[in-house]
C-alpha positions in Angstrom: 11.1 16.7 -45.3 12.8 13.5 -46.3 12.9 10.4 -44.1 16.3 11.4 -42.7 14.8 14.3 -40.8 11.1 13.5 -40.7 9.5 14.0 -37.3 6.0 12.9 -36.3 4.2 13.6 -33.0 1.3 11.2 -32.4 -1.3 11.9 -29.7 -2.9 8.6 -28.7 -6.2 8.2 -27.0 -9.9 8.8 -26.9 -11.2 12.3 -26.3 -14.5 10.8 -25.0 -12.8 9.0 -22.1 -11.6 12.0 -20.1 -7.9 11.6 -19.2 -7.4 9.1 -22.0 -7.6 12.1 -24.3 -4.4 13.7 -23.0 -2.4 12.8 -26.1 -4.9 14.5 -28.3 -5.0 17.6 -26.1 -1.1 17.9 -26.2 -1.1 17.6 -30.0 -3.8 20.3 -30.2 -1.6 22.5 -28.0 1.4 21.9 -30.3 -0.7 22.9 -33.3 -1.6 26.3 -31.7 0.5 29.2 -32.9 2.8 30.4 -30.1 5.4 33.1 -30.9 7.3 32.1 -27.7 7.7 28.5 -28.7 10.1 27.0 -31.2 8.9 26.7 -34.8 7.5 23.3 -35.5 7.3 23.7 -39.3 7.7 20.4 -41.0 6.7 18.4 -37.9 3.7 16.1 -38.6 1.1 16.2 -35.9 -1.3 13.2 -35.8 -4.0 11.6 -33.8 -4.4 7.9 -33.1 -6.9 5.7 -31.3 -3.9 3.5 -30.4 -4.5 0.8 -33.0 -1.0 -0.8 -33.4 -1.2 -1.0 -37.2 -2.1 2.7 -37.5 0.6 3.8 -35.1 3.2 1.8 -37.0 2.0 3.4 -40.2 2.2 6.9 -38.8 5.8 6.6 -37.4 7.2 4.3 -40.1 10.2 6.0 -41.9 10.5 8.8 -39.4 13.8 9.9 -38.0 12.0 10.9 -34.8 8.7 9.6 -33.6 7.1 11.0 -30.4 4.0 9.5 -28.9 2.0 11.1 -26.1 -0.4 8.8 -24.4 -2.3 8.3 -21.1 -1.0 5.7 -18.7 -2.1 3.7 -15.7 0.3 3.1 -12.9 0.0 1.3 -9.6 0.4 3.1 -7.4 -0.6 6.1 -9.5 0.1 9.7 -9.3 -2.3 11.5 -11.7 -0.5 14.0 -13.9 3.0 12.4 -13.4 4.8 12.2 -16.7 7.0 9.3 -17.8 9.5 9.6 -20.6 10.5 6.4 -22.3 12.8 6.0 -25.2 13.1 3.0 -27.5 16.8 2.1 -27.9 17.9 -0.8 -30.1 14.3 -1.9 -30.4 13.5 -2.3 -26.7 11.1 -0.2 -24.7 12.4 0.8 -21.3 10.6 -0.8 -18.4 8.2 1.5 -16.5 5.6 1.2 -13.8 3.2 2.9 -16.3 1.1 1.0 -18.8 -0.9 2.2 -21.8 -4.6 2.7 -21.1 -5.4 0.8 -24.3 -6.1 -3.0 -24.6 -3.1 -3.8 -26.8 -0.4 -1.7 -25.4 2.1 0.6 -27.0 4.8 -2.0 -26.1 3.2 -4.6 -28.4 3.1 -2.0 -31.3 6.8 -1.2 -30.7 7.7 -4.9 -30.6 5.8 -5.6 -33.8 7.4 -2.6 -35.5 10.9 -3.7 -34.3 10.4 -7.2 -35.8 9.2 -5.7 -39.1 12.0 -3.1 -39.2 9.5 -0.2 -39.1 10.5 1.7 -36.0 11.6 5.3 -36.4 15.3 5.9 -35.9 14.3 7.2 -32.4 11.0 6.7 -30.7 10.2 8.7 -27.5 7.0 8.2 -25.5 5.6 10.6 -23.0 3.1 8.7 -20.8 0.9 10.8 -18.5 -0.7 9.1 -15.6 -4.4 9.5 -15.6 -7.0 9.9 -12.9 -10.3 9.5 -14.7 -11.0 7.3 -17.7 -14.8 7.4 -17.4 -17.0 8.3 -20.4 -17.1 12.0 -20.9 -15.0 14.9 -22.2 -12.4 17.0 -20.4 -9.3 16.2 -18.5 -9.0 15.9 -14.7 -7.3 18.8 -13.0 -3.9 17.0 -12.5 -3.8 15.8 -16.0 -4.8 19.2 -17.5 -2.0 20.8 -15.4 0.5 18.5 -17.1 -0.5 19.4 -20.7 1.7 22.6 -21.0 4.7 20.8 -19.5 4.4 17.8 -21.8 4.0 20.1 -24.9 7.2 21.9 -23.9 9.0 18.7 -23.3 8.0 17.5 -26.8 9.2 20.8 -28.3 12.6 20.4 -26.5 12.8 16.8 -27.8 12.3 18.1 -31.4 14.9 20.9 -30.9 17.4 18.4 -29.5 16.8 16.1 -32.5 17.2 19.0 -35.0 20.4 20.1 -33.3 21.8 16.5 -33.6 20.9 16.4 -37.3 22.7 19.8 -37.8 25.7 18.5 -35.9 25.9 15.4 -38.2 25.7 17.5 -41.4 28.6 19.9 -40.5 
């Protein structure tokens, strides 16, 4: 698909730090065949450790970039999902912060300065409960996975609908 319609979904995290792996689990869920779900043919599914340079390289040139990541919030509510959208190069303020050292906000700002943001960038940040060493999500974060995957699918459908509306 050309840059005008390219869509990429990036799961950010570390599958060996429990809830920090939620982005990867959501991308895995999206990759599973589901006859009840919208067709995601042409959508790039990717995994990232959160390194800003790699993130920027993954979403550069996309019409729609979607990032799924774990977040820490104070006070927190494990499993709560925040939807943030970059508009005109600014990340909306939220009580949630990335669970990585250099946050997603810094990667967005760097991409904005370089002119490498996707046309639209949507972030789904899932508040975590347990970032200790180990595999597997906590119960509240695991319970959010299906909902986040469905929200990502709806975001993609909305985007495709908007592209069709522009071409008619």
